[in-house]
C-alpha positions as a Markdown table, in Angstrom:
| # | Residue | x | y | z |
|---|---|---|---|---|
| 1 | Met | -120.7 | 12.4 | -178.0 |
| 2 | Phe | -119.4 | 15.4 | -176.2 |
| 3 | Asn | -121.5 | 17.9 | -174.1 |
| 4 | Gln | -121.7 | 21.4 | -175.0 |
| 5 | Lys | -122.3 | 24.3 | -172.6 |
| 6 | Ser | -125.4 | 26.2 | -173.8 |
| 7 | Lys | -125.1 | 29.8 | -173.9 |
| 8 | Phe | -127.5 | 32.8 | -174.2 |
| 9 | Thr | -127.0 | 34.6 | -177.5 |
| 10 | Thr | -127.9 | 37.9 | -178.7 |
| 11 | Ile | -130.6 | 36.1 | -181.2 |
| 12 | Asp | -131.9 | 34.3 | -178.0 |
| 13 | Leu | -132.4 | 37.7 | -176.4 |
| 14 | Ile | -134.0 | 39.2 | -179.4 |
| 15 | Leu | -136.5 | 36.0 | -179.7 |
| 16 | Ser | -137.3 | 36.3 | -176.0 |
| 17 | Leu | -138.2 | 39.9 | -176.2 |
| 18 | Leu | -140.1 | 39.3 | -179.4 |
| 19 | Leu | -142.2 | 36.6 | -177.7 |
| 20 | Leu | -142.7 | 38.7 | -174.5 |
| 21 | Ser | -143.8 | 41.6 | -176.6 |
| 22 | Ala | -146.3 | 39.4 | -178.4 |
| 23 | Val | -147.6 | 38.1 | -175.1 |
| 24 | Ile | -148.1 | 41.6 | -173.8 |
| 25 | Tyr | -149.7 | 42.9 | -176.9 |
| 26 | Thr | -152.1 | 40.0 | -176.7 |
| 27 | Val | -153.3 | 40.6 | -173.2 |
| 28 | Tyr | -153.3 | 44.4 | -174.0 |
| 29 | Lys | -155.7 | 43.6 | -176.9 |
| 30 | Ile | -157.8 | 41.3 | -174.8 |
| 31 | His | -158.2 | 43.8 | -172.2 |
| 32 | Ile | -158.7 | 47.0 | -174.4 |
| 33 | Gly | -160.0 | 45.6 | -177.7 |
| 34 | Phe | -162.7 | 43.4 | -176.3 |
| 35 | Ser | -163.2 | 45.3 | -173.2 |
| 36 | Tyr | -162.7 | 42.1 | -171.1 |
| 37 | Lys | -162.5 | 42.6 | -167.4 |
| 38 | Trp | -160.3 | 40.2 | -165.8 |
| 39 | Asn | -161.3 | 38.6 | -162.4 |
| 40 | Trp | -158.6 | 36.3 | -161.3 |
| 41 | Gly | -159.6 | 36.7 | -157.7 |
| 42 | Ala | -162.8 | 34.8 | -158.3 |
| 43 | Ile | -160.6 | 31.5 | -159.6 |
| 44 | Pro | -159.3 | 30.3 | -156.3 |
| 45 | Gln | -162.7 | 29.5 | -154.8 |
| 46 | Tyr | -163.2 | 26.8 | -157.7 |
| 47 | Phe | -160.2 | 24.8 | -156.3 |
| 48 | Leu | -161.2 | 24.5 | -152.7 |
| 49 | Arg | -164.5 | 24.9 | -150.9 |
| 50 | Tyr | -165.2 | 24.8 | -147.2 |
| 51 | Asp | -167.7 | 21.9 | -146.2 |
| 52 | Ala | -169.7 | 23.1 | -143.1 |
| 53 | Glu | -171.0 | 19.5 | -142.4 |
| 54 | Ile | -167.2 | 18.0 | -142.0 |
| 55 | Lys | -166.0 | 21.4 | -141.1 |
| 56 | Asn | -163.0 | 21.1 | -143.4 |
| 57 | Trp | -161.7 | 22.2 | -146.8 |
| 58 | Val | -162.7 | 19.9 | -149.6 |
| 59 | Pro | -161.8 | 19.9 | -153.5 |
| 60 | Asn | -164.0 | 22.2 | -155.6 |
| 61 | Ile | -164.9 | 21.8 | -159.2 |
| 62 | Leu | -161.5 | 22.4 | -160.8 |
| 63 | Leu | -159.5 | 20.1 | -158.5 |
| 64 | Gln | -162.3 | 17.2 | -158.7 |
| 65 | Gly | -161.8 | 17.6 | -162.5 |
| 66 | Phe | -158.0 | 17.6 | -162.2 |
| 67 | Phe | -158.0 | 14.4 | -159.9 |
| 68 | Thr | -160.3 | 12.4 | -162.3 |
| 69 | Thr | -157.9 | 13.3 | -165.2 |
| 70 | Ile | -155.1 | 12.1 | -163.2 |
| 71 | Arg | -157.0 | 8.9 | -162.4 |
| 72 | Leu | -158.1 | 8.5 | -166.0 |
| 73 | Ser | -154.6 | 9.0 | -167.3 |
| 74 | Ile | -152.9 | 6.7 | -164.8 |
| 75 | Trp | -155.2 | 3.8 | -165.6 |
| 76 | Ala | -155.2 | 4.4 | -169.3 |
| 77 | Thr | -151.6 | 4.6 | -169.5 |
| 78 | Leu | -151.2 | 1.3 | -167.5 |
| 79 | Phe | -153.7 | -0.7 | -169.6 |
| 80 | Ala | -152.5 | 0.9 | -172.9 |
| 81 | Thr | -148.8 | -0.3 | -172.0 |
| 82 | Leu | -150.1 | -3.8 | -171.3 |
| 83 | Ile | -151.9 | -3.9 | -174.6 |
| 84 | Gly | -149.1 | -2.3 | -176.3 |
| 85 | Ile | -146.5 | -5.0 | -174.8 |
| 86 | Val | -148.6 | -8.0 | -175.8 |
| 87 | Met | -149.5 | -6.6 | -179.2 |
| 88 | Gly | -146.1 | -5.6 | -179.8 |
| 89 | Met | -144.7 | -9.0 | -179.1 |
| 90 | Phe | -147.6 | -10.2 | -181.5 |
| 91 | Arg | -146.3 | -7.9 | -184.1 |
| 92 | Val | -142.8 | -9.5 | -184.1 |
| 93 | Ser | -143.9 | -13.0 | -183.6 |
| 94 | Arg | -143.0 | -15.9 | -185.8 |
| 95 | Ser | -146.7 | -17.0 | -185.7 |
| 96 | Leu | -148.5 | -15.6 | -188.8 |
| 97 | Phe | -151.9 | -15.7 | -186.7 |
| 98 | Lys | -150.4 | -13.4 | -184.1 |
| 99 | Arg | -148.7 | -11.1 | -186.6 |
| 100 | Leu | -152.4 | -10.6 | -188.2 |
| 101 | Val | -154.1 | -10.0 | -185.0 |
| 102 | Gly | -151.6 | -7.5 | -183.9 |
| 103 | Gly | -151.5 | -5.8 | -187.5 |
| 104 | Thr | -155.4 | -5.8 | -187.6 |
| 105 | Tyr | -155.5 | -4.3 | -184.2 |
| 106 | Val | -153.2 | -1.4 | -185.0 |
| 107 | Glu | -154.5 | -0.7 | -188.4 |
| 108 | Leu | -158.2 | -0.7 | -187.3 |
| 109 | Thr | -157.5 | 1.5 | -184.2 |
| 110 | Arg | -155.1 | 4.1 | -185.7 |
| 111 | Asn | -157.5 | 4.6 | -188.7 |
| 112 | Leu | -160.6 | 5.4 | -186.6 |
| 113 | Pro | -161.2 | 8.8 | -185.0 |
| 114 | Pro | -161.1 | 8.6 | -181.2 |
| 115 | Leu | -164.3 | 10.4 | -180.9 |
| 116 | Val | -166.0 | 7.5 | -182.9 |
| 117 | Leu | -164.4 | 4.9 | -180.6 |
| 118 | Ile | -165.6 | 7.1 | -177.5 |
| 119 | Phe | -169.2 | 6.6 | -178.6 |
| 120 | Ile | -168.9 | 3.2 | -179.8 |
| 121 | Phe | -167.6 | 2.0 | -176.4 |
| 122 | Tyr | -169.8 | 4.3 | -174.5 |
| 123 | Phe | -173.0 | 2.8 | -175.9 |
| 124 | Phe | -171.8 | -0.8 | -176.2 |
| 125 | Val | -169.8 | -1.1 | -172.9 |
| 126 | Ser | -171.7 | 1.1 | -170.6 |
| 127 | Asp | -175.2 | 0.1 | -172.0 |
| 128 | Gln | -174.7 | -3.6 | -172.8 |
| 129 | Ile | -171.7 | -5.1 | -171.4 |
| 130 | Leu | -171.1 | -3.8 | -167.8 |
| 131 | Pro | -174.9 | -4.2 | -167.1 |
| 132 | Ala | -174.7 | -7.8 | -168.4 |
| 133 | Leu | -171.9 | -8.4 | -166.0 |
| 134 | Gly | -173.8 | -7.1 | -163.1 |
| 135 | Ala | -171.2 | -4.1 | -162.6 |
| 136 | Glu | -174.0 | -1.7 | -161.9 |
| 137 | Ala | -176.0 | -3.8 | -159.6 |
| 138 | Phe | -172.8 | -4.5 | -157.7 |
| 139 | Ile | -171.9 | -0.8 | -157.3 |
| 140 | Arg | -175.4 | 0.2 | -156.1 |
| 141 | Thr | -175.5 | -2.8 | -153.5 |
| 142 | Ala | -171.8 | -2.4 | -152.3 |
| 143 | Asp | -171.0 | -1.3 | -148.6 |
| 144 | Asp | -170.0 | 2.3 | -148.0 |
| 145 | Lys | -166.2 | 1.4 | -147.9 |
| 146 | Thr | -166.3 | -0.4 | -151.3 |
| 147 | Gln | -168.0 | 2.6 | -152.9 |
| 148 | Ala | -165.7 | 4.9 | -151.4 |
| 149 | Leu | -162.8 | 2.9 | -152.5 |
| 150 | Leu | -164.2 | 2.7 | -156.1 |
| 151 | Thr | -164.7 | 6.6 | -155.9 |
| 152 | Phe | -161.1 | 7.0 | -155.0 |
| 153 | Leu | -159.7 | 4.6 | -157.7 |
| 154 | Phe | -162.2 | 5.3 | -160.6 |
| 155 | Ala | -165.2 | 7.6 | -160.2 |
| 156 | Ala | -168.4 | 8.1 | -158.3 |
| 157 | Pro | -171.0 | 5.3 | -158.5 |
| 158 | Pro | -173.3 | 7.1 | -160.8 |
| 159 | Leu | -170.4 | 7.9 | -163.3 |
| 160 | Phe | -168.5 | 4.5 | -162.8 |
| 161 | Thr | -169.7 | 2.8 | -166.1 |
| 162 | Ala | -169.1 | 5.9 | -168.2 |
| 163 | Phe | -165.7 | 6.2 | -166.6 |
| 164 | Ile | -165.0 | 2.5 | -167.4 |
| 165 | Ser | -166.0 | 3.0 | -171.0 |
| 166 | Ala | -163.8 | 6.1 | -171.3 |
| 167 | Leu | -160.9 | 4.0 | -169.7 |
| 168 | Ile | -161.2 | 1.2 | -172.3 |
| 169 | Thr | -161.4 | 3.6 | -175.0 |
| 170 | Leu | -158.5 | 5.5 | -174.1 |
| 171 | Ser | -156.3 | 2.3 | -173.5 |
| 172 | Ile | -157.4 | 0.6 | -176.8 |
| 173 | Phe | -156.6 | 3.8 | -178.6 |
| 174 | Glu | -153.3 | 4.7 | -177.1 |
| 175 | Gly | -152.4 | 0.9 | -176.9 |
| 176 | Ala | -152.2 | 0.9 | -180.7 |
| 177 | Tyr | -149.5 | 3.6 | -181.0 |
| 178 | Ile | -147.6 | 1.8 | -178.0 |
| 179 | Thr | -147.7 | -1.2 | -179.9 |
| 180 | Glu | -146.0 | 0.3 | -182.9 |
| 181 | Ile | -143.2 | 1.8 | -180.5 |
| 182 | Ile | -142.6 | -1.4 | -179.1 |
| 183 | Arg | -142.3 | -3.1 | -182.3 |
| 184 | Ala | -140.0 | -0.6 | -183.8 |
| 185 | Gly | -137.8 | -0.7 | -180.7 |
| 186 | Ile | -137.5 | -4.5 | -180.9 |
| 187 | Gln | -137.0 | -4.5 | -184.6 |
| 188 | Ser | -134.0 | -1.7 | -184.4 |
| 189 | Ile | -132.0 | -4.2 | -182.5 |
| 190 | Glu | -129.0 | -5.1 | -184.7 |
| 191 | Lys | -129.1 | -8.5 | -186.4 |
| 192 | Gly | -125.9 | -9.4 | -184.8 |
| 193 | Gln | -127.4 | -9.3 | -181.4 |
| 194 | Trp | -130.1 | -11.8 | -182.4 |
| 195 | Glu | -127.2 | -14.0 | -184.0 |
| 196 | Ala | -125.2 | -13.7 | -180.8 |
| 197 | Ala | -128.0 | -14.7 | -178.6 |
| 198 | Asp | -128.9 | -17.8 | -180.9 |
| 199 | Ser | -124.9 | -18.8 | -180.7 |
| 200 | Leu | -125.4 | -18.9 | -176.8 |
| 201 | Gly | -128.3 | -21.5 | -177.2 |
| 202 | Leu | -131.0 | -19.4 | -175.6 |
| 203 | Ser | -134.6 | -19.8 | -176.4 |
| 204 | Arg | -136.6 | -17.1 | -178.0 |
| 205 | Trp | -138.0 | -15.9 | -174.7 |
| 206 | Gln | -134.7 | -15.7 | -173.1 |
| 207 | Arg | -133.2 | -13.9 | -176.1 |
| 208 | Met | -135.9 | -11.3 | -175.7 |
| 209 | Arg | -135.7 | -10.9 | -172.0 |
| 210 | Leu | -132.0 | -11.0 | -171.5 |
| 211 | Ile | -130.8 | -9.4 | -174.7 |
| 212 | Ile | -133.1 | -7.8 | -176.7 |
| 213 | Leu | -135.5 | -6.0 | -174.5 |
| 214 | Pro | -133.0 | -4.4 | -172.2 |
| 215 | Gln | -131.5 | -2.7 | -175.3 |
| 216 | Ala | -134.8 | -1.9 | -176.9 |
| 217 | Val | -136.1 | -0.1 | -173.5 |
| 218 | Gln | -133.5 | 2.6 | -174.2 |
| 219 | Arg | -134.8 | 3.3 | -177.5 |
| 220 | Ile | -138.4 | 3.2 | -176.8 |
| 221 | Leu | -138.5 | 5.3 | -173.6 |
| 222 | Pro | -138.4 | 8.7 | -175.2 |
| 223 | Pro | -141.5 | 8.0 | -177.7 |
| 224 | Leu | -143.1 | 6.2 | -175.1 |
| 225 | Ala | -142.9 | 9.5 | -172.7 |
| 226 | Gly | -144.6 | 11.4 | -176.0 |
| 227 | Gln | -147.3 | 8.8 | -175.9 |
| 228 | Phe | -147.9 | 8.8 | -172.2 |
| 229 | Ile | -148.2 | 12.7 | -172.5 |
| 230 | Ser | -150.5 | 12.3 | -175.4 |
| 231 | Thr | -152.8 | 10.2 | -173.1 |
| 232 | Ile | -153.0 | 12.9 | -170.7 |
| 233 | Lys | -154.1 | 15.3 | -173.3 |
| 234 | Asp | -156.4 | 12.7 | -175.3 |
| 235 | Ser | -158.1 | 12.2 | -172.1 |
| 236 | Ala | -160.0 | 15.6 | -172.5 |
| 237 | Ile | -162.1 | 14.1 | -175.3 |
| 238 | Val | -164.0 | 11.7 | -172.8 |
| 239 | Ser | -165.6 | 15.1 | -171.9 |
| 240 | Val | -168.2 | 14.4 | -174.7 |
| 241 | Ile | -169.8 | 11.6 | -172.6 |
| 242 | Ser | -169.9 | 13.8 | -169.5 |
| 243 | Ile | -167.0 | 12.3 | -167.8 |
| 244 | Gln | -166.2 | 15.1 | -165.3 |
| 245 | Glu | -162.5 | 15.5 | -166.1 |
| 246 | Leu | -160.7 | 18.8 | -166.2 |
| 247 | Thr | -162.0 | 19.9 | -169.7 |
| 248 | Phe | -165.4 | 19.0 | -168.7 |
| 249 | Gln | -165.4 | 21.0 | -165.5 |
| 250 | Gly | -163.8 | 23.9 | -167.2 |
| 251 | Met | -166.8 | 24.1 | -169.9 |
| 252 | Glu | -169.2 | 23.7 | -167.1 |
| 253 | Leu | -167.5 | 26.4 | -165.2 |
| 254 | Met | -167.1 | 28.8 | -167.8 |
| 255 | Ser | -170.7 | 28.7 | -169.0 |
| 256 | Thr | -171.9 | 29.6 | -165.6 |
| 257 | Thr | -169.4 | 32.2 | -164.7 |
| 258 | Tyr | -168.2 | 33.5 | -168.1 |
| 259 | Phe | -164.6 | 33.8 | -166.8 |
| 260 | Thr | -163.4 | 32.6 | -170.2 |
| 261 | Phe | -159.7 | 33.4 | -170.2 |
| 262 | Glu | -159.2 | 32.9 | -166.5 |
| 263 | Ile | -160.6 | 29.5 | -166.6 |
| 264 | Trp | -159.0 | 28.2 | -169.6 |
| 265 | Ile | -155.6 | 29.8 | -168.6 |
| 266 | Thr | -155.9 | 28.0 | -165.5 |
| 267 | Ile | -156.8 | 24.7 | -166.9 |
| 268 | Thr | -153.9 | 25.1 | -169.4 |
| 269 | Ala | -151.4 | 25.6 | -166.4 |
| 270 | Met | -153.0 | 22.5 | -164.6 |
| 271 | Tyr | -152.6 | 20.3 | -168.1 |
| 272 | Leu | -148.9 | 21.7 | -168.2 |
| 273 | Ile | -148.2 | 20.5 | -164.6 |
| 274 | Leu | -149.4 | 17.0 | -165.5 |
| 275 | Thr | -147.5 | 16.8 | -168.8 |
| 276 | Leu | -144.1 | 18.4 | -167.6 |
| 277 | Ser | -144.2 | 16.3 | -164.5 |
| 278 | Cys | -144.4 | 13.0 | -166.9 |
| 279 | Ser | -141.8 | 14.3 | -169.0 |
| 280 | Leu | -139.4 | 14.9 | -166.2 |
| 281 | Gly | -140.2 | 11.5 | -164.6 |
| 282 | Val | -139.7 | 9.8 | -167.8 |
| 283 | Ala | -136.3 | 11.6 | -168.5 |
| 284 | Lys | -135.0 | 10.4 | -165.0 |
| 285 | Leu | -136.1 | 6.8 | -165.9 |
| 286 | Glu | -134.6 | 7.1 | -169.0 |
| 287 | Ser | -131.1 | 8.2 | -167.4 |
| 288 | Tyr | -131.4 | 5.3 | -164.8 |
| 289 | Val | -132.0 | 2.7 | -167.6 |
| 290 | Arg | -129.0 | 4.1 | -169.4 |
| 291 | Lys | -126.8 | 3.9 | -166.5 |
| 292 | Ser | -128.0 | 0.4 | -165.4 |
| 293 | Val | -127.3 | -1.0 | -168.9 |
| 294 | Ala | -124.0 | 0.7 | -169.2 |
């Protein structure tokens, strides 16, 4: 493969001008056709507000939702990756039982709408399991430092159980897709690599750890990046159970201010910051892994 220098052609210029014209026309129709009055000056106040008690600036509704989305996405990505690794190994296991467990999990999860899973886990986990485990009582009786730590890592005490329900749902749902990515990555390794590992007298775990997985990682990183981005976007669905993430806060703000376009354009930009940052991070990781293996 050899690198080709990209150049800006006449067709690119024409397409760029057409796209810019479409954007300008859309804004014009919104402004003139709908008699919509833009008020961008009102948006900054919803990022930060001044707290007179502590005499300092604190995050307001949009930044609070932004941080909740980040926390939910990070934890869901970590747990979904763990689930995906375990179930991915089950899917390629020699054990029939493990293959059945992995296959059943993938097929059930991928063929159910995430909204259904959200409500199942919300009413089952937050209403039944967490109270039975004493989670709510622990949070209510915890000292201020513990509650502050749980708020920083997860959510405020009144929303903790709902947040955990959303986290479990997202982890299980995204984990099914990560399972298939890992399975496909492992099975894409050429048969000769497995045979070469066998000839060295390595155990199955040693073959996976030393020979197969290092090669598979290069192949699974690009689709994993897409799945991580999908986790960020899918986190918006938990707004239906009143998790105060970015989409929920946007809907609440829009219903009280009626700054429809300003709010949703702002939220779109905030989601783009998250997803593009994730894309760039995974691209650098992919480049690092490629150089390490080479």
